[in-house]
N, C-alpha and C positions, 0 to 999 in steps of 0.2 A: 557132420551135426547127429546129434540124439533124435532115438525115438520120441515119437509124441503122445501121450495118453490121451483120448478122449472121450467122455460119458456122454450120452444122449439118452435124453427123459422124453417117453412116449407116453401123455396122459391127457386123460379124460377131463376137459375145459369145465370150468363153473362159468357158466353163459350172462356176459357181463357184471363179472361178479368181482372186481379185481383185490378186496380182500380173503375172498375165501381163495382164490388161484393163489394167490401169496402165499398163506398158509400151508397150501396143499405142496406146494413146490420147496418151503420150508422142509416140509418133514422128509420129503423124498430127497433132497438133499443131504441133509442129516442124516440120513439113513445108507448113506454110500461109504463101502468100508474099503474099495479101491483105492489107492493115489491115483489122483488123476490132477490132470491141468487144466483141460477146458471144460466146460458143462455145457451143454445145447440144450436150449428149449427150443417147444414150436413157435410160430406165427403168434402174434398177438397172444400170447401166453398169459398176458394178464386179464383178458376179456373174452377170448375166442372172434374169431372173424365177425365184426360186427359193422354195421354201416352208420352206425350213430357216434362219430366222435364227437358233435356236441355235447354229448352229456356224459361221453367218457372219456374224451382225450386229457390226458396230464401235461405238465410241462416236464422240463428235463430237470427240476426239481420236485417232482410229485412223486407218490408214494411208491410205484414200482421201479422207478429210478432209484430212489434212495434204499430201497430194498436191495436190490442187484450192488448195487456201491457197500451195502454193509454185508451180505452174503459174500461177497468175492472176497473180502477182506479177513472173514471170520474163515474161511474153509480155505484161503489162500491160493484160490485159482481163480479162471479167468470165468466169466457167465455171459453166454449170448444166447438173444433171442431177439424179437421185434416185437412194438406195444406201439398203442395211439398216442403221439405226441402233436401237441399243440404247439408252434412257434411262429410269429410275427404275422399270425390272423391266418395261418393255415394250416392244415392237419396232413400228420406224414403218418405211412404207416413205416415206422423205424426201428430199426436194427441196432443194437444196442452191442458194440464188443468192450465189456465194462472188466479191467483189469483190478487186482488184489490191493493196488495203492491208490485208487480212486479215479485214475484217469480212464479216457474211454474212447473211442471212436465211434461212429455214426455211420451206417446206410440208410435212406430212404430210397424205398422201395422202386426200382424203375420203371417196373410194368405193372399197371395198376388195373386190375381183373373186370374190365370194361362189362364180362357176360354179368356180372352179378352189381355193377354200379360202384365199383369202387370209385373208377376214375371220376364219379358226378362228387365225393364227398371227399379225396383225399391227392392231394399234390405229390407228382411225381417225382423223383429223383434224376440228377444227371451225372451223378459222379460215383465211380466204383469204390468199394471198400477192400485194401488188400493187408490182412492184419500180419505182422508178426510175432511169432514167438519161439524161442529156441533155434532160430533159423529154418524154422520152415515158417513158410508166404501163405496164409491162407483168404481166398477169393470169398466174401459173404454174397450170397443172393436171398430172397424170399420167397418163395413158392411161385408165382406165376411167370418170375423169370426164369424160369425151366424151359421154358417151350421158346425161347431165344436166344440160338445159339451163339451167334455173334456177340451180346452181350456179357458171355462166358468165356471167349475164347480164350484158348492160352497163346502166348507171343514170345521168342525168343528174343531177350532183350540183348544190349551192347553186349555184355559181358557173357552171353553164350547160355545163361542160364535160362530157362522158363520162368515167367512172369510170377507164376504162382504153382505150388504143391500141392493144397487141399482146396476143393471145392465144397463149402459148407450150404444147404438149402434148408429154410426153416419155413413149414408150411400147414397151413390148413385143407387140404388135397382131398376133395370127396371121395369115398369110395367108387361111386359111379365113373371117377374118372381112374381110376387108380391103376388102370393098364399103362397109358400113357405116361405116368409118374413112375413107376417100374422101368418103363423102356427107356425114357429120357435118362434118369440116372445113371444108366450104364452106358446110356449114349455121350454122354457128358465126359464121365470117365475116361472111355476108351480115344475120344477125338482129343481131348485136353491130355492126356497122358497123366492124370494125377488120382490123386484118392478123392472119392466123394462122399460125401455124408449128408441124407436127407432125413430131418426130423420132423416126423408128421404128427398131428394130433390123433387120438379114435374118440369113438361114439358119437351120440348126434348132438348139434349144436340146437339155438336156438329157433332158427329155422326148420327143425325137425330134419336136416343135412346128415345123413352118417357118413362118417369117418375113420375108415378101417387103419390106419398109421401106416403098414407098409414102412415104418421106417429102415433105414437101408445104409451100409455101408459098401461101398464097392473100391476095387484096388483097379490101380492102371490101366489094366488091360481085359477091364470088364467084368474080373470074377467078384461074386457075390460074397461077403464076408460075414454080412451079419441081415437078416430080416425079419420084421417081426408084425405080426399084422392082427388085428381085432381086438386086440388088450395092451394094458397099460403094460408098459416095460421101462427097466431103469439098464442099462449096459454100457460097461466099460471096454475099451479097446485098445490097443498099443501099436500104434501105425508105425511099419520098420522104414527107415530113413533108407536101408540098403536094398532093400525090396524095390524102392520106387525109382532109385539110383540104379539098379540093375536093368530094370524095363526099360529105362531111357536111353541107357548107354546100347541095349542089346538091340533095341528099334528106334532109331535116331531118326524119326518119320516126322519130327516136329521143325527140323532145320528147312523141309521142303514146303512149308506152309505156304499158302498164299499172304502176300503184305494186304493191311488195309489200314482203315482209320473211321473209327466211330464219332459219326457228327452228332 
């Protein structure tokens, strides 16, 4: 399988302002010069981490999803990030994996952040989404999911291959808890023998909570490939399939992992 090129966008979001955020990401994506195959945006990229879904939620036909569809086609890339979606009378913090042809996958955040009251406003998901591109399998998580290793646990399939190769976590993770963010990104990479991509926002949100970003790329043995704090950034990296396969062959510890079932 060939290598995979991914672009991370660490941005200062406009609080609860969907048109302003879409215009801002339009500009940042248009400015990308490198050839890329996947663009990763932060959690709730169109609004910031708001507890007002009644005011801000869109349907799957809303402006933010339509923007993702248009931009993915225009740039011939996959675009992913989460936003506030209303469906069937419930509100979801929903990650969308938008393909250039307009097809998409969805992942509803499993672990709602009770400390901020997210569980009072949003319905938790119960299914993982593992997307595929160029033979790479990509597990998609949102922010607080990072604290729960069982949900992200990689397993060996019947064909002998791990369930996924890359873990992506999109976030609005405050600076005051940046130490756990950085440590857990590395832990997920090491224990799951995969690449990890963490894409966070920067700046103050509407509740005056500061976000330092600390967006990162970690390799399968926990080495930090990329880390950026306190400022906006657009970073493109090509992931080496050969390096991933070499690390898994050299240290084949996943075959000794405990068997379990998520209920």
